[in-house]
N, C-alpha and C positions, 0 to 999 in steps of 0.2 A: 504493500499501500504506499509508503515511505517512496519508493521507488517511484511509483506513477505520478504522485505529487510534485516531485523532484524532476522526473519529465515534463509536465503541465506546465512549473514554473520557467525553465529552461524552457521550453516553447515560446512561451510569452515571451523572454527576454530577447530570442532569436529572433520571432517576427517583429519585435520593435526595433531591433537596430538593422533590420533588412530593409523597413518601412524608411528608417532614418537614412540609411543609403540611398535608397532611390528615391526619397525627396533632395536630398543635396543633388543628387545627378540632376534631376528635373529642373532645380534650381541653378546649375552650371557653377554650383560650391564644388568646385577640383582642387584638393589640395594635401596637404599631411594630413588634416582630420578627417578626411575621405578616405585614405588608405588606410587608415587606422582604423575607423568603423567598419571597413569591408574587412579587415582582418579578425575583427569581432565577431562580428556577423557569422564570417565564414565559420569558426572557431564555436561557437554556440550551435549552428547547423550541426555541424560534427560532432558535436555532443549531443545535438538530440539523439542522431541517428544512433551512438553507438548508445545511448540510453534506452534507444527502443529496442534493440537487440538483447541489452541486458536486462530488461524487464520481462521479454518475450522466453530469453532462456529461465529464467525465475520461475516466470508461470509454469513453462512446462517441467522441469525439474519438482515443481510444487506437486501438478500432478500425477508425475511417477513415483514420487514419495507416497504421494496418497494411496493408488493404487497398489504399490507394494505392501504397504500397510495393511489395507483390505485383502490382501492375499495370503499375507501371515494370520491377519485374523480367525481368515476361516481354515486355515491350515490348524489354528492352536483348536478352533472347535471341533475339526474332525480328527484329531490326538484324543481331545478330551472324551467326545461320544464314542471314539474305538475301545476307551482303554476302560470307559464306565460298564460296556457291553462287555469286555472280557473280566471284569470280577462281578458282572451278572447282577446289576442295581438294576432292581423295579424301580418304576417311572417315579415315584414317590421319593426314594431315595436320590437318584439323578438330580430331581430338582433341588434336593438338599444340597448334595454336593458343588452343583454347578453355584449354589448363592454361597456356599462357603470357599469354595476358588474365586469369588467374586470380592471376597473380604468382609460380607456380612457378620455379624456375630450372632450367637444362639437366641438371643431375644429378637434380635431385626428378621432372623430366618423365622421364628416363631410368629410373629406380629405378620409376616407377610403370608405367610400359606397358614394361618388364622388356627394353628394347634398349638400345644400346651409345650412349653420349654425342655421339660422332662423328655418328650415325646422327640423332640427336635436333637435332644444330647442322643436320647435312643439311636437314632437312624443314623447322627455323623459315627459313632461307636462303632456301630454295622457297619457302614460305609471303609471306616479306617482298617476292620479286621478283613474284610473283604479285599483291600487294596494291601494288607500286608505291610500297613505302617503303625506309627505309633499316636500321629498327632495332625492338626492341621498344618504345622510347617512341612512334613514329609508326605502328607497327602498333595500340597501344592507342589514340593519340590518332584513328586512322581510325575508328573505330566514335564515338569521341566525338561527331567533327564532325556524323556522320548524325542521332547522337540530338538534337544543337543544333540543328540546321537551318540554320533562318533567323533565330532567334534572336540571334544574335551581326550581323548587318548593320549595324548603326548604330554597332559598336567599331572 
């Protein structure tokens, strides 16, 4: 956004100087002052061109990053769904597991699902047992481990 504002301001400056140069030429006011203004107008015009290119590249990079992030989010959701299936979690436990992975605590999950705190705690305990982990931190790491795959072998 700031780059676009800068580009607009720079364009206005270039238009002003080009207009001033043209006005001086039409008046016949030719001299060192005109040469200097022509140089400034040309520099501003080049700056506008380079600024437009930079803005375009920035927007393309942002689109590419957004696409990569969306792809990564989709991959994470697939990994989580596959591991929930591997663990044999029924739909209610899958929902609780997703909410736990999103960072919600027992009280928040219970309120969201309209269940008692004890029910959610029991579901989380069953989820942890089925996943072969001892708590929330290991449960989250269980999914990250599959995403990283062999990327950490050298460590």
